mmCIF file of the N, C-alpha and C atoms, coordinates in Angstrom:
data_MODEL
# 
_entry.id   MODEL 
# 
loop_
_atom_site.group_PDB 
_atom_site.id 
_atom_site.type_symbol 
_atom_site.label_atom_id 
_atom_site.label_alt_id 
_atom_site.label_comp_id 
_atom_site.label_asym_id 
_atom_site.label_entity_id 
_atom_site.label_seq_id 
_atom_site.pdbx_PDB_ins_code 
_atom_site.Cartn_x 
_atom_site.Cartn_y 
_atom_site.Cartn_z 
_atom_site.occupancy 
_atom_site.B_iso_or_equiv 
_atom_site.pdbx_formal_charge 
_atom_site.auth_seq_id 
_atom_site.auth_comp_id 
_atom_site.auth_asym_id 
_atom_site.auth_atom_id 
_atom_site.pdbx_PDB_model_num 
ATOM 1   N N  . MET A 1 1  ? 1.094   -1.450 0.253   1.00 0.00 ? 1  MET A N  1 
ATOM 2   C CA . MET A 1 1  ? -0.070  -0.214 -0.065  1.00 0.00 ? 1  MET A CA 1 
ATOM 3   C C  . MET A 1 1  ? 1.095   1.702  -0.021  1.00 0.00 ? 1  MET A C  1 
ATOM 4   N N  . LYS A 1 2  ? 0.441   1.959  -0.740  1.00 0.00 ? 2  LYS A N  1 
ATOM 5   C CA . LYS A 1 2  ? 1.190   3.313  -0.986  1.00 0.00 ? 2  LYS A CA 1 
ATOM 6   C C  . LYS A 1 2  ? 1.252   4.319  0.094   1.00 0.00 ? 2  LYS A C  1 
ATOM 7   N N  . ALA A 1 3  ? 1.817   4.940  0.901   1.00 0.00 ? 3  ALA A N  1 
ATOM 8   C CA . ALA A 1 3  ? 1.604   6.092  1.590   1.00 0.00 ? 3  ALA A CA 1 
ATOM 9   C C  . ALA A 1 3  ? 1.154   7.229  0.979   1.00 0.00 ? 3  ALA A C  1 
ATOM 10  N N  . GLU A 1 4  ? 0.429   8.003  1.455   1.00 0.00 ? 4  GLU A N  1 
ATOM 11  C CA . GLU A 1 4  ? -0.225  9.274  1.210   1.00 0.00 ? 4  GLU A CA 1 
ATOM 12  C C  . GLU A 1 4  ? 0.845   10.339 0.688   1.00 0.00 ? 4  GLU A C  1 
ATOM 13  N N  . PRO A 1 5  ? 1.068   11.081 -0.137  1.00 0.00 ? 5  PRO A N  1 
ATOM 14  C CA . PRO A 1 5  ? 2.263   12.236 -0.003  1.00 0.00 ? 5  PRO A CA 1 
ATOM 15  C C  . PRO A 1 5  ? 2.263   12.938 1.158   1.00 0.00 ? 5  PRO A C  1 
ATOM 16  N N  . SER A 1 6  ? 3.502   13.825 1.101   1.00 0.00 ? 6  SER A N  1 
ATOM 17  C CA . SER A 1 6  ? 3.402   14.689 2.132   1.00 0.00 ? 6  SER A CA 1 
ATOM 18  C C  . SER A 1 6  ? 3.948   15.870 1.605   1.00 0.00 ? 6  SER A C  1 
ATOM 19  N N  . ILE A 1 7  ? 3.869   17.143 2.679   1.00 0.00 ? 7  ILE A N  1 
ATOM 20  C CA . ILE A 1 7  ? 4.921   18.258 1.754   1.00 0.00 ? 7  ILE A CA 1 
ATOM 21  C C  . ILE A 1 7  ? 6.406   17.999 1.610   1.00 0.00 ? 7  ILE A C  1 
ATOM 22  N N  . PHE A 1 8  ? 6.441   17.107 2.465   1.00 0.00 ? 8  PHE A N  1 
ATOM 23  C CA . PHE A 1 8  ? 8.163   16.684 2.188   1.00 0.00 ? 8  PHE A CA 1 
ATOM 24  C C  . PHE A 1 8  ? 8.488   16.104 0.912   1.00 0.00 ? 8  PHE A C  1 
ATOM 25  N N  . ASP A 1 9  ? 7.400   15.228 0.030   1.00 0.00 ? 9  ASP A N  1 
ATOM 26  C CA . ASP A 1 9  ? 8.182   14.760 -0.935  1.00 0.00 ? 9  ASP A CA 1 
ATOM 27  C C  . ASP A 1 9  ? 8.656   15.181 -1.974  1.00 0.00 ? 9  ASP A C  1 
ATOM 28  N N  . ASP A 1 10 ? 9.263   14.790 -2.636  1.00 0.00 ? 10 ASP A N  1 
ATOM 29  C CA . ASP A 1 10 ? 10.079  15.525 -4.007  1.00 0.00 ? 10 ASP A CA 1 
ATOM 30  C C  . ASP A 1 10 ? 8.517   16.055 -4.719  1.00 0.00 ? 10 ASP A C  1 
ATOM 31  N N  . THR A 1 11 ? 8.636   17.244 -5.455  1.00 0.00 ? 11 THR A N  1 
ATOM 32  C CA . THR A 1 11 ? 7.470   17.438 -6.386  1.00 0.00 ? 11 THR A CA 1 
ATOM 33  C C  . THR A 1 11 ? 7.835   17.001 -8.039  1.00 0.00 ? 11 THR A C  1 
ATOM 34  N N  . ASP A 1 12 ? 7.058   17.001 -8.597  1.00 0.00 ? 12 ASP A N  1 
ATOM 35  C CA . ASP A 1 12 ? 6.929   16.756 -9.905  1.00 0.00 ? 12 ASP A CA 1 
ATOM 36  C C  . ASP A 1 12 ? 6.639   17.511 -10.692 1.00 0.00 ? 12 ASP A C  1 
ATOM 37  N N  . SER A 1 13 ? 8.077   18.450 -11.112 1.00 0.00 ? 13 SER A N  1 
ATOM 38  C CA . SER A 1 13 ? 8.266   19.257 -11.814 1.00 0.00 ? 13 SER A CA 1 
ATOM 39  C C  . SER A 1 13 ? 7.709   19.494 -13.172 1.00 0.00 ? 13 SER A C  1 
ATOM 40  N N  . ASP A 1 14 ? 7.165   18.582 -13.711 1.00 0.00 ? 14 ASP A N  1 
ATOM 41  C CA . ASP A 1 14 ? 6.780   18.884 -14.592 1.00 0.00 ? 14 ASP A CA 1 
ATOM 42  C C  . ASP A 1 14 ? 5.309   18.980 -14.911 1.00 0.00 ? 14 ASP A C  1 
ATOM 43  N N  . ALA A 1 15 ? 4.688   18.431 -13.722 1.00 0.00 ? 15 ALA A N  1 
ATOM 44  C CA . ALA A 1 15 ? 3.472   18.392 -13.845 1.00 0.00 ? 15 ALA A CA 1 
ATOM 45  C C  . ALA A 1 15 ? 3.164   20.342 -13.235 1.00 0.00 ? 15 ALA A C  1 
ATOM 46  N N  . GLU A 1 16 ? 3.846   20.044 -12.103 1.00 0.00 ? 16 GLU A N  1 
ATOM 47  C CA . GLU A 1 16 ? 3.661   21.408 -11.659 1.00 0.00 ? 16 GLU A CA 1 
ATOM 48  C C  . GLU A 1 16 ? 3.798   22.269 -12.518 1.00 0.00 ? 16 GLU A C  1 
ATOM 49  N N  . ALA A 1 17 ? 4.743   22.191 -13.824 1.00 0.00 ? 17 ALA A N  1 
ATOM 50  C CA . ALA A 1 17 ? 5.094   23.167 -15.451 1.00 0.00 ? 17 ALA A CA 1 
ATOM 51  C C  . ALA A 1 17 ? 3.436   23.351 -15.818 1.00 0.00 ? 17 ALA A C  1 
ATOM 52  N N  . VAL A 1 18 ? 3.056   22.254 -15.901 1.00 0.00 ? 18 VAL A N  1 
ATOM 53  C CA . VAL A 1 18 ? 1.678   22.105 -16.674 1.00 0.00 ? 18 VAL A CA 1 
ATOM 54  C C  . VAL A 1 18 ? 0.602   22.708 -15.579 1.00 0.00 ? 18 VAL A C  1 
ATOM 55  N N  . ALA A 1 19 ? 0.479   22.583 -14.443 1.00 0.00 ? 19 ALA A N  1 
ATOM 56  C CA . ALA A 1 19 ? -0.624  22.947 -13.907 1.00 0.00 ? 19 ALA A CA 1 
ATOM 57  C C  . ALA A 1 19 ? -0.374  24.801 -14.076 1.00 0.00 ? 19 ALA A C  1 
ATOM 58  N N  . ASP A 1 20 ? 1.019   25.441 -14.081 1.00 0.00 ? 20 ASP A N  1 
ATOM 59  C CA . ASP A 1 20 ? 1.254   26.751 -14.063 1.00 0.00 ? 20 ASP A CA 1 
ATOM 60  C C  . ASP A 1 20 ? 0.765   27.093 -15.257 1.00 0.00 ? 20 ASP A C  1 
ATOM 61  N N  . ALA A 1 21 ? 0.941   26.323 -16.734 1.00 0.00 ? 21 ALA A N  1 
ATOM 62  C CA . ALA A 1 21 ? 0.568   27.131 -18.169 1.00 0.00 ? 21 ALA A CA 1 
ATOM 63  C C  . ALA A 1 21 ? -0.814  27.071 -17.698 1.00 0.00 ? 21 ALA A C  1 
ATOM 64  N N  . GLU A 1 22 ? -1.754  25.865 -17.591 1.00 0.00 ? 22 GLU A N  1 
ATOM 65  C CA . GLU A 1 22 ? -3.061  25.795 -17.309 1.00 0.00 ? 22 GLU A CA 1 
ATOM 66  C C  . GLU A 1 22 ? -3.688  27.512 -16.818 1.00 0.00 ? 22 GLU A C  1 
ATOM 67  N N  . GLY A 1 23 ? -2.877  27.849 -15.591 1.00 0.00 ? 23 GLY A N  1 
ATOM 68  C CA . GLY A 1 23 ? -3.528  28.872 -14.687 1.00 0.00 ? 23 GLY A CA 1 
ATOM 69  C C  . GLY A 1 23 ? -3.075  29.895 -15.069 1.00 0.00 ? 23 GLY A C  1 
ATOM 70  N N  . LEU A 1 24 ? -2.319  29.646 -16.000 1.00 0.00 ? 24 LEU A N  1 
ATOM 71  C CA . LEU A 1 24 ? -1.732  30.968 -16.768 1.00 0.00 ? 24 LEU A CA 1 
ATOM 72  C C  . LEU A 1 24 ? -2.733  31.266 -17.800 1.00 0.00 ? 24 LEU A C  1 
ATOM 73  N N  . ALA A 1 25 ? -3.572  30.080 -18.723 1.00 0.00 ? 25 ALA A N  1 
ATOM 74  C CA . ALA A 1 25 ? -3.721  30.465 -19.670 1.00 0.00 ? 25 ALA A CA 1 
ATOM 75  C C  . ALA A 1 25 ? -5.238  31.055 -19.276 1.00 0.00 ? 25 ALA A C  1 
ATOM 76  N N  . ASP A 1 26 ? -5.921  30.542 -17.923 1.00 0.00 ? 26 ASP A N  1 
ATOM 77  C CA . ASP A 1 26 ? -7.375  30.850 -17.573 1.00 0.00 ? 26 ASP A CA 1 
ATOM 78  C C  . ASP A 1 26 ? -7.327  32.027 -17.161 1.00 0.00 ? 26 ASP A C  1 
ATOM 79  N N  . LEU A 1 27 ? -6.398  32.614 -16.337 1.00 0.00 ? 27 LEU A N  1 
ATOM 80  C CA . LEU A 1 27 ? -6.293  33.558 -15.852 1.00 0.00 ? 27 LEU A CA 1 
ATOM 81  C C  . LEU A 1 27 ? -5.978  34.761 -17.736 1.00 0.00 ? 27 LEU A C  1 
ATOM 82  N N  . GLU A 1 28 ? -4.978  34.500 -18.654 1.00 0.00 ? 28 GLU A N  1 
ATOM 83  C CA . GLU A 1 28 ? -5.327  35.473 -19.452 1.00 0.00 ? 28 GLU A CA 1 
ATOM 84  C C  . GLU A 1 28 ? -6.672  35.477 -20.330 1.00 0.00 ? 28 GLU A C  1 
ATOM 85  N N  . ALA A 1 29 ? -7.634  34.729 -20.091 1.00 0.00 ? 29 ALA A N  1 
ATOM 86  C CA . ALA A 1 29 ? -8.745  34.171 -21.090 1.00 0.00 ? 29 ALA A CA 1 
ATOM 87  C C  . ALA A 1 29 ? -9.965  34.564 -20.174 1.00 0.00 ? 29 ALA A C  1 
ATOM 88  N N  . GLY A 1 30 ? -9.670  35.125 -19.105 1.00 0.00 ? 30 GLY A N  1 
ATOM 89  C CA . GLY A 1 30 ? -10.416 36.264 -18.293 1.00 0.00 ? 30 GLY A CA 1 
ATOM 90  C C  . GLY A 1 30 ? -11.301 34.948 -17.333 1.00 0.00 ? 30 GLY A C  1 
ATOM 91  N N  . ARG A 1 31 ? -11.011 33.771 -17.274 1.00 0.00 ? 31 ARG A N  1 
ATOM 92  C CA . ARG A 1 31 ? -11.508 32.433 -16.299 1.00 0.00 ? 31 ARG A CA 1 
ATOM 93  C C  . ARG A 1 31 ? -11.040 32.563 -14.914 1.00 0.00 ? 31 ARG A C  1 
ATOM 94  N N  . THR A 1 32 ? -11.661 33.375 -14.191 1.00 0.00 ? 32 THR A N  1 
ATOM 95  C CA . THR A 1 32 ? -11.724 34.063 -12.865 1.00 0.00 ? 32 THR A CA 1 
ATOM 96  C C  . THR A 1 32 ? -12.613 33.791 -12.145 1.00 0.00 ? 32 THR A C  1 
ATOM 97  N N  . ILE A 1 33 ? -12.680 34.037 -10.900 1.00 0.00 ? 33 ILE A N  1 
ATOM 98  C CA . ILE A 1 33 ? -13.252 34.393 -9.722  1.00 0.00 ? 33 ILE A CA 1 
ATOM 99  C C  . ILE A 1 33 ? -12.716 35.382 -8.412  1.00 0.00 ? 33 ILE A C  1 
ATOM 100 N N  . SER A 1 34 ? -13.707 36.513 -8.590  1.00 0.00 ? 34 SER A N  1 
ATOM 101 C CA . SER A 1 34 ? -12.922 37.199 -7.737  1.00 0.00 ? 34 SER A CA 1 
ATOM 102 C C  . SER A 1 34 ? -12.762 37.125 -6.048  1.00 0.00 ? 34 SER A C  1 
ATOM 103 N N  . HIS A 1 35 ? -11.639 37.750 -5.480  1.00 0.00 ? 35 HIS A N  1 
ATOM 104 C CA . HIS A 1 35 ? -11.594 37.268 -4.269  1.00 0.00 ? 35 HIS A CA 1 
ATOM 105 C C  . HIS A 1 35 ? -12.648 37.436 -3.428  1.00 0.00 ? 35 HIS A C  1 
ATOM 106 N N  . GLU A 1 36 ? -13.536 38.754 -3.743  1.00 0.00 ? 36 GLU A N  1 
ATOM 107 C CA . GLU A 1 36 ? -14.577 39.112 -2.899  1.00 0.00 ? 36 GLU A CA 1 
ATOM 108 C C  . GLU A 1 36 ? -15.658 38.008 -2.795  1.00 0.00 ? 36 GLU A C  1 
ATOM 109 N N  . LYS A 1 37 ? -15.934 37.497 -4.077  1.00 0.00 ? 37 LYS A N  1 
ATOM 110 C CA . LYS A 1 37 ? -16.929 36.779 -4.473  1.00 0.00 ? 37 LYS A CA 1 
ATOM 111 C C  . LYS A 1 37 ? -16.469 35.127 -3.807  1.00 0.00 ? 37 LYS A C  1 
ATOM 112 N N  . MET A 1 38 ? -15.428 34.674 -3.691  1.00 0.00 ? 38 MET A N  1 
ATOM 113 C CA . MET A 1 38 ? -14.787 33.766 -3.448  1.00 0.00 ? 38 MET A CA 1 
ATOM 114 C C  . MET A 1 38 ? -14.749 33.337 -1.728  1.00 0.00 ? 38 MET A C  1 
ATOM 115 N N  . LYS A 1 39 ? -14.743 35.004 -1.283  1.00 0.00 ? 39 LYS A N  1 
ATOM 116 C CA . LYS A 1 39 ? -14.939 35.079 -0.012  1.00 0.00 ? 39 LYS A CA 1 
ATOM 117 C C  . LYS A 1 39 ? -16.146 35.307 0.573   1.00 0.00 ? 39 LYS A C  1 
ATOM 118 N N  . ALA A 1 40 ? -17.186 35.692 0.128   1.00 0.00 ? 40 ALA A N  1 
ATOM 119 C CA . ALA A 1 40 ? -18.483 35.839 0.227   1.00 0.00 ? 40 ALA A CA 1 
ATOM 120 C C  . ALA A 1 40 ? -18.963 34.602 0.251   1.00 0.00 ? 40 ALA A C  1 
ATOM 121 N N  . TRP A 1 41 ? -18.833 33.708 -0.510  1.00 0.00 ? 41 TRP A N  1 
ATOM 122 C CA . TRP A 1 41 ? -18.877 32.051 -0.580  1.00 0.00 ? 41 TRP A CA 1 
ATOM 123 C C  . TRP A 1 41 ? -18.626 31.285 0.548   1.00 0.00 ? 41 TRP A C  1 
ATOM 124 N N  . LEU A 1 42 ? -17.280 31.319 1.083   1.00 0.00 ? 42 LEU A N  1 
ATOM 125 C CA . LEU A 1 42 ? -16.561 30.641 2.103   1.00 0.00 ? 42 LEU A CA 1 
ATOM 126 C C  . LEU A 1 42 ? -17.197 31.450 3.160   1.00 0.00 ? 42 LEU A C  1 
ATOM 127 N N  . LEU A 1 43 ? -17.660 32.368 3.463   1.00 0.00 ? 43 LEU A N  1 
ATOM 128 C CA . LEU A 1 43 ? -18.238 32.744 4.559   1.00 0.00 ? 43 LEU A CA 1 
ATOM 129 C C  . LEU A 1 43 ? -19.709 32.528 4.620   1.00 0.00 ? 43 LEU A C  1 
ATOM 130 N N  . SER A 1 44 ? -19.909 32.042 3.874   1.00 0.00 ? 44 SER A N  1 
ATOM 131 C CA . SER A 1 44 ? -21.343 31.641 3.812   1.00 0.00 ? 44 SER A CA 1 
ATOM 132 C C  . SER A 1 44 ? -21.680 29.931 4.238   1.00 0.00 ? 44 SER A C  1 
ATOM 133 N N  . TRP A 1 45 ? -20.218 29.551 4.197   1.00 0.00 ? 45 TRP A N  1 
ATOM 134 C CA . TRP A 1 45 ? -20.444 27.941 4.505   1.00 0.00 ? 45 TRP A CA 1 
ATOM 135 C C  . TRP A 1 45 ? -21.298 27.444 5.649   1.00 0.00 ? 45 TRP A C  1 
ATOM 136 N N  . GLY A 1 46 ? -22.043 26.808 5.950   1.00 0.00 ? 46 GLY A N  1 
ATOM 137 C CA . GLY A 1 46 ? -22.211 26.303 7.180   1.00 0.00 ? 46 GLY A CA 1 
ATOM 138 C C  . GLY A 1 46 ? -23.326 27.071 7.747   1.00 0.00 ? 46 GLY A C  1 
ATOM 139 N N  . THR A 1 47 ? -23.844 28.186 7.083   1.00 0.00 ? 47 THR A N  1 
ATOM 140 C CA . THR A 1 47 ? -25.023 29.000 7.924   1.00 0.00 ? 47 THR A CA 1 
ATOM 141 C C  . THR A 1 47 ? -26.104 28.870 7.158   1.00 0.00 ? 47 THR A C  1 
ATOM 142 N N  . PRO A 1 48 ? -27.394 29.297 7.581   1.00 0.00 ? 48 PRO A N  1 
ATOM 143 C CA . PRO A 1 48 ? -28.480 28.885 6.829   1.00 0.00 ? 48 PRO A CA 1 
ATOM 144 C C  . PRO A 1 48 ? -28.951 29.772 5.450   1.00 0.00 ? 48 PRO A C  1 
ATOM 145 N N  . GLY A 1 49 ? -27.952 30.966 5.417   1.00 0.00 ? 49 GLY A N  1 
ATOM 146 C CA . GLY A 1 49 ? -28.127 31.238 3.986   1.00 0.00 ? 49 GLY A CA 1 
ATOM 147 C C  . GLY A 1 49 ? -27.125 31.074 3.095   1.00 0.00 ? 49 GLY A C  1 
ATOM 148 N N  . GLU A 1 50 ? -26.612 29.831 2.982   1.00 0.00 ? 50 GLU A N  1 
ATOM 149 C CA . GLU A 1 50 ? -25.336 29.126 2.813   1.00 0.00 ? 50 GLU A CA 1 
ATOM 150 C C  . GLU A 1 50 ? -25.764 29.710 0.960   1.00 0.00 ? 50 GLU A C  1 
ATOM 151 N N  . THR A 1 51 ? -24.228 29.953 0.523   1.00 0.00 ? 51 THR A N  1 
ATOM 152 C CA . THR A 1 51 ? -24.587 30.661 -1.623  1.00 0.00 ? 51 THR A CA 1 
ATOM 153 C C  . THR A 1 51 ? -24.678 29.099 -2.255  1.00 0.00 ? 51 THR A C  1 
ATOM 154 N N  . PRO A 1 52 ? -24.819 29.082 -3.237  1.00 0.00 ? 52 PRO A N  1 
ATOM 155 C CA . PRO A 1 52 ? -24.092 28.442 -4.498  1.00 0.00 ? 52 PRO A CA 1 
ATOM 156 C C  . PRO A 1 52 ? -22.557 28.800 -4.442  1.00 0.00 ? 52 PRO A C  1 
ATOM 157 N N  . PRO A 1 53 ? -21.747 28.129 -5.383  1.00 0.00 ? 53 PRO A N  1 
ATOM 158 C CA . PRO A 1 53 ? -20.595 28.398 -5.380  1.00 0.00 ? 53 PRO A CA 1 
ATOM 159 C C  . PRO A 1 53 ? -20.280 29.399 -6.526  1.00 0.00 ? 53 PRO A C  1 
ATOM 160 N N  . PRO A 1 54 ? -19.657 30.518 -6.723  1.00 0.00 ? 54 PRO A N  1 
ATOM 161 C CA . PRO A 1 54 ? -19.846 31.483 -7.673  1.00 0.00 ? 54 PRO A CA 1 
ATOM 162 C C  . PRO A 1 54 ? -19.368 31.065 -9.205  1.00 0.00 ? 54 PRO A C  1 
ATOM 163 N N  . THR A 1 55 ? -19.594 31.887 -9.671  1.00 0.00 ? 55 THR A N  1 
ATOM 164 C CA . THR A 1 55 ? -19.088 31.430 -11.522 1.00 0.00 ? 55 THR A CA 1 
ATOM 165 C C  . THR A 1 55 ? -18.267 32.372 -11.585 1.00 0.00 ? 55 THR A C  1 
ATOM 166 N N  . GLY A 1 56 ? -17.709 32.489 -12.787 1.00 0.00 ? 56 GLY A N  1 
ATOM 167 C CA . GLY A 1 56 ? -16.652 33.579 -12.940 1.00 0.00 ? 56 GLY A CA 1 
ATOM 168 C C  . GLY A 1 56 ? -16.829 34.896 -12.977 1.00 0.00 ? 56 GLY A C  1 
ATOM 169 N N  . ASP A 1 57 ? -15.740 35.804 -13.292 1.00 0.00 ? 57 ASP A N  1 
ATOM 170 C CA . ASP A 1 57 ? -16.221 37.346 -13.421 1.00 0.00 ? 57 ASP A CA 1 
ATOM 171 C C  . ASP A 1 57 ? -16.684 37.856 -14.550 1.00 0.00 ? 57 ASP A C  1 
# 
């Protein structure tokens, strides 16, 4: 049985580079969610007024 990865394990540099490129492409294409929308959503968790996840700006 393989142990769960930890923060001390070596990182996969290739996978990290792909993830970075995908994130930058999303940013350049405007596929983002504002900090304000995300904060409001997270603060609603577990409350009677919990809101659905925010959509892109």
